[in-house]
N, C-alpha and C positions, 0 to 999 in steps of 0.2 A: 504494500500500500504506500502511496505517496501522500504525506500530510503536508499541507501548505498553509501559511499564514501570510496575509497581504501586508499588514502594517504592524511592525516593520517586517519586511519580507523575510520569510524563512521557509525552507523546503527540506523535508526529511523523508527518507525512504525507510519503511519499517516492514520487516518480513511478517507474513500472516501465519504465524505459528503459535502453538500454545506456550511453548517455552523458547527462550532465547539464551544463547551462550552469554556469559558475562562480558566477553569482549565485544560482542555485537551490541549489547545494551549500552556499554560504555561509549561506543562509537556513536550510537544514536543520541545519547545524552550530550556528547561533545558537539555534535552537529546542531543540536537544538539549543546549545549554550545553557544547559541545565546542569546543576550539581546533583549528585545523588540525593542530597537532603531536599533540594527543590522538588525533585521527582517524587520522593516519598510524601511530601506535603500535598502534592497535587493528586495523589491516589485517593 
């Protein structure tokens, strides 16, 4: 899946799997400019 935000522009590709490898999740968070703590708060 490709997730996109217009303002400010950001685009992240996320695999459509039940589980992600840690490295894949870290790469997605880095591309989205999120820290692991930010991600956890958003859950």
